[in-house]
N, C-alpha and C positions, 0 to 999 in steps of 0.2 A: 477168221478158219479155223478150226480145231479138227485133228485127230485122234487128240489123247483126252482120258478121263482125268475130270479136274478134283480138287480138293475139296474147296467151298464154294457155295454156292455165289457162282458170280452173274450178272446180268449184261444182255449182250452190251449196252450203251455206257461207254465209258462217263463214270458220275451216275449212271443211273441206280435209282433205290427205290429198292420192290418192299412194297407194305404184306407181312405176312398175314395180315389180320384180312382175309379176303370178308367180303361179301359172301352171304350162299352160294352155294356150284350154281350152276348154269344147267339144264336138265340136259344130258345125251342126245345128239343128233344123228340120225344116218345117213349111210347113201354121201352122194356126191354135195362139194360143197359149194355153197346155192350163189346165185348171182341175186341183190336185188332184184327181188320180184317184178317183173315185165309186162305183166296183166293191160295195166295204163300203167301212161308216164310216171316214169319211176323220180322224177321232181315232184310231184302230186303227194302231198299225205294226207292222209285222211285219216281223223284219231277219231276213233269210237271209245263211249266212255263203259262202264263195267255197268254189266247186264243184271240187275237187283231182281230175285225172286226169293217174295214173301210169303208164308207159308204158314197164316193164322189157323190154328185149330181150338174153336170153340166147344169146351166140353158141356156136355149137355146139362141142361136145368134140372138140378135134386130138388124131387118134391117130396114132404113129407104129408101125409094124406093127417089132419085133424081131426078128420070129423064133418068140415065143415065143406060148405058148398066151395066150389074152383067153378066164378065167373070168368066173364072175359076182361081185361086187364085194361083201366080205365091211361088214357095219354097222357103223359102230363107238358106242358109249354113248355116248360124249363129245359124239359131235357131234348124235346124237339128242334127249339132255337139252339141250346147248345151243338145238338148233330146237325146241322143245318150249318152251323159256324166254322163244325171240324172238317166237314166236306167242302166250304169254300174254301178253307183255308190249305185242304189239302190238292186242291183244283190251281190253285195259286201257287202251292209250290213246284207242282210238276210241269203249273206250263211255262216257269223262269227255268226251271231244269230241264225242258224242250226246247226252247227260245238259245238257251244255251249251247245247248250240242247241237242245233239245226245251224244257228248264227256262227259261234264261236269256234264249234270244234268241225263246225261243217260236215254236218253225218251225211245230209244227202247232195253234197253237190266235193268241191274240193278247196280245196282254201289257199292262195300264196300265200310262197314263204317268206317273205316281206308284206310286213302292215297286215297281216293278218286277214284280207281280204279274200271273201267267199264267191267263189263261181260255179254255175251250175256246171255238171260234167261237160255239155255242150257250147262251153265255152273256152275250155284247152283245144289247143293245135286246130282252132278253127279260122286263125288268119289273122285274127285282132285281138294286137296287145290289149289285155285290162290289168298283168298285174302292175304294180308297180316297177317294180325292177323284171320283166318279160319275161318270168321264169314258166309261164305259162306258153309263153311260143317256142322256149329256146334247146329245146328238148325234143322235136317232135319226129326224129330221123336216129336211125342206130343201125347198125353194119350187124350182120348176123353170119355164125358162124367162120370157118375156113375159106367161104369162097366171098367174104367181104359182101355178101349179100344187103343192096340198098331196105331198106323197112321207114314204112312210115306209121305213124301212126295213123286212125279213121278214129274221126269223133263221133261218128255216126255208127261203127259197129265195133265201137270200144274197146281195140283189138288192134295188133301190127300188121300190116301186112306188106307184102313186096311190092316196088314199085318199076313197075312194067317201062321199059325202053321206048316204047314209042313215040317219037317228036323228042326224045332227049338227045344230048349233048355233051361237051366237055364244061361249056359254060355252065348248065345249070347243076353239073359236077363240083364246079371251083365256089358256089352260092353253097351248097348243103356244107359242103365240107368247114366253107366258114363260118357257117351256123354251126356247125359242131363244134369251133373251137379251134380252127384249122386255121395256117397261113395262105393264103392264094398261089403264093410263090410253090412251095410247097407239094401241090396238087402231081397229083402221078396220071389218073386216066379213069375215065370210066368205061367198063364191057358188058359185055351182056354174059350170061350163065343162066343157066335153069336155075328154075325155084323151086321145085318138086314140091315135096306137100306141103311147101310154106306158102303156095298160093290153092291153098284145097278150099278157101273162102273167099279168090277171089285178089283183085291188084288193086293198086293205088295208080291213076291212072292221069297222066298230065291233061287240061281242058283245051280245045281246038285253038281258043285264045293265049293260053298262058304263054310268059316271058319271060326268060331271066332273074329280068332287073329288077322284078317284084315279087313279093312274100309266095315263096313255093309250096310252102304247103297249102296255101288258100289258095292254089291254082291245082291241087289234084283232088282227084272225086273217084271213089271207089268205083271199079268195074270187076265184072265176073269173067270175061277172059282177057287175053293182050295177046295181039297181032305179032310179035315179037318173044322177049324174053324178060327176064330181071332185069337189073341193075345190076352188075359188081361195080365198087366204087372203092378206088385205091385213094385217099388224102391223100400219104406221104407213103414212101420207101421204108416200110419200118421191116424189124424179124433178121435178117441176112446178115450171116457171120462167116468172114472168108477163113475162118481157122478151128470151130468149135470142134471141141472133142463127140468121136459116134462113140466110143466104146465105153465099158462100165468101171470105173473108176473106187475102188475101195475106201480110200481117205484122200486128204486135200492134195495136188498137187499144184506146181506152175502152171499160170498160162502163159497163154503167146500175143503178141502183139494181133486182132483182130479178131481172136477168138470172140471176144462178148464188146465190142464195140458202144455199146449202150453203157456200159458202167462209166460213175465219174468217182473221184474223192471230192469229200466235202471239207474243206479246212475250216477251221473257226481260227481266228488269230494266227493264222501262219502251221497251225496244225492238224492231223487226217486224225477229222472227229466222226465224222459219220460216209456212210456209203449214199449212192442214189442210181438211178436208171434215168436217160435219157429219155423223152419221148415226142419230142419234137423241138428245132433249135432253139426255142425258146422257153423249154419250159423242163422241169427233172421232176419227176419223182422222187419221193424220199418218205420217213417214218417219221410223224408228228411230236415222238418225246424225244428228239435230237435237239429238237429248237423252242426247247421250254425255257421259262426264267430268264436267266442270266444269258441262255444261249437261242434268242427270240430277235437279237437284231442284228437286221439283214445285211446292214454295213460292215459286220463281223466275215459274212460268210463268201471262200471261196471255191470256185466248181472247179476241178481240172480235171481233165479228160486227155484222151487219144494216147494212152503207153501203159505196158503194166508196169513198169519201174515209176513205182512213187517215189522215188528222191531226183529223176530225171525227168517228169512230169513236171517236181513242184520249183523247178527253175525256173519255170514261163511263172510269167503273169496272174494265169487263172480269168474265168468268167465273173464277174461281179455279181451280188445278185440284189434286183431290186424289188421284191414280196415275196415273201413267208406266206404259205397261207395252211394255217392248221386244218383237218376236220372241223367243223364247228362242234361236235359233240365226240371230242374225242377224251376219255376218261383215263390217267392218268394211276387210278387205282385198280381198275380190270385189265385197263387198256385195250381197252375197245374202240375200235375206229383210227386206230395206230398209222393215219398216212398224210400225207402234205403235199402239196407244191412247194416249188421253189419258182417265182418268173427270173429271169436274167432281163441284166441290162441291156447288153448285146448278144445279138444271135450267136447261134454253133454254127461253125462250117461245118461241114458234112465232106467224112472223107472216107477212107476205106478204116482206119482206125476208129474215127466216131459218125457212128448213126444210130437212130432210134430204135429202142421196141417196140414193139405191138404193144397197145391197149386190148388187151383179153375181149372179144365179139362177144353180142349175147348169144348162148348156145355151145358157147366153145366147153369140149371137155376136158373138163380138171377133177376126173376122178379120182377117188383114193386106191391106193395101189398104184399107181403111173409114177415115172420117174422124174424128179427135174434138177437142174443144176442151179447152184451158189456158187457166188461169186465174195469177194473183198479184200481189205488188206486189214483184216480185223487179227487178233493173236493167237496165235497156234495153239494156248492150252490155257485155262483159266488163271484169271493173270498172269501169262505168258508172255512172251516176247512178240511185238509185228513184223511182219513178214515185210521187204523194201519191194516184193514182185508180186501181184497180186497171183490169191489161190485161186480153185475153184474146186468143186469136191459135185455129186453126185449125191445125191439122197431119195427117199422114197415119201410122198405123201400117203399122208393116213385119213381115214375117217373121224368127224368129232368123236362118235363112240368109242372107238379104238382109245382116244388121246384121253377121251374122259372120266376112263375106269378112274378107279380112287389109287391105285397104285401107279399110273403115269399121270394128270396132269390134273386129275378129277377134279373133272367138271366144269375148266377155267378157260377151253378154247369155246370160244362165242360163233355166230356166225358171220362177222366181220375178222375172223380170220381162219389161216390154215397152219395146219398140226403137221410137219412133215422133219422126217430126221430117220437115224438108225434106230429102232428100239433096243437093238445090240448094243448100242453106242459105238463109239471110235469116231464116226461124221458128225458135223453141225456148223453152224456158224460159232462167229464167238465175240468177245469187245472189240468192238470197232466196223462191225460187219452190217449194225446200225442203218435200215432206212435202205441197204443197197438190196441187187434184184433175184428172187427166184425164180426160173423159167423153165417156161416147157415148151417141148419142139410136135408143135400140130401141123400140119399142109408145108411142112418145108421152111416152114417160118417159124423165129420163137417168138413169143408170147411169156407177157409178165404177170406171173401170176401171183407172185407174194414179194412184199418188202419185209426185209428181217426189223420182227418185232421186240422179242421179247424169249428169253429159257431160263434154266436152273441151270445154272451153270455151263460146260460145256462139253458135248460130246458126252454127258454121261449114258447108263444104261437105265434106260424106262422112262426118260426127260428128254420127248427130243426140241426139236427148235419152233419159236410159234413167229407165224410170219403176217402183216396184215393181206387179208384177201380181196387183193384189185381188182378181181372182175365184180365185188359187191358191189365196187369205188368207182369202175366204170363211166358212170354216167355224173357224180358229181364230181369225178375228173373234166369230163368233158364241160359241165354245166360251169366252172371256174374259170375256164382255157376259154371259152366264150365271151364269161363277160368281161375278160381285162382284155379282148382282143379291140 
């Protein structure tokens, strides 16, 4: 956490090296930071090949009048045979390309993430597992907005719809939460709420003979009406702080216990190296760049929580790490997809000082110019000293269009990133803050909007920090949690 301008370019993670030779800049993007597009379940990757339009112009034949009579041309059998062979060759190439795109690229369907198996659209979220690892049925539910409205994907309508509360009870709620990667023991409750405009195309409703002991997705049918209301589903008690600040500050200040109960210190061989955020008793969100090369050994890491005082907290044994899951598409050169999950060997015990932050639901408003908070034990200036007490600071989220102009970050902020800080300088994350949370408050709870990723120096003018766009990765997080349950 820094509120001073540095002297030389230093990056967020201790030991993190930056290659100045970047690939061509990304095109600036407007408006708010997007979630991963979810018109269809986002684990479904449909790849389209390049569209090639060839315009071939044949010049008109130039005929010189030599005084000879010009009659009809005689067909040449060799030319006809060559032409036929060319046509057959072209047709064969087109056929091979068509087969390739339809089968391997799954142009008209959806491909399994594992094994490359191509399924028709109707086979996704139909209640029958067709992919080798079951991803066609693993993410057919999601939560929407600050009301935590449960939505199910309708295969027939190819869209997300709210789930009607008719026949619904907590047993169904626990089963769905488990399918989303949470543990049944962490379940909070199901209640009813208005779906509003989300129900403009109808609801997904339980069949009369349904039971929570079997696949719930296969027991839902589309209905234009619902005699009750939509379901509000709380899988875990998240985003509650007992002492978070509510007033704007200019630079970093010391936090108090209970203010950011999801903040953890990730220590490698006994030394603080990165930050992280609790999302469940078993799972921590951090940044993929923290766990590269020699730092990839899960057994060398410990997770410490429950105190703003780093020295006092480190007296304990911490929680050991069972597995580190880096995003499979993390790019160390561009910093795309800079997110990781840590699965703990033993679950955390929640207290007033140890609580999870909420993963952002689909439709959550994380738009430019809104305020966010960052926390960490990072250095107070570029290559400076590290504090013993957790620091907190308020920053501004900027649009990618603002951040990608040449004089700011010159096109390097992609859709998997969020740019935030103070363009005038003075407030920023710094070395040792990597992987830590950037949170926003909406609907009276705190949401994990970003994980600290990279930046030029610390708190420089026109050099805001860059964070992993957690909204973009929410489905990835749920998918990994679900596979490991």
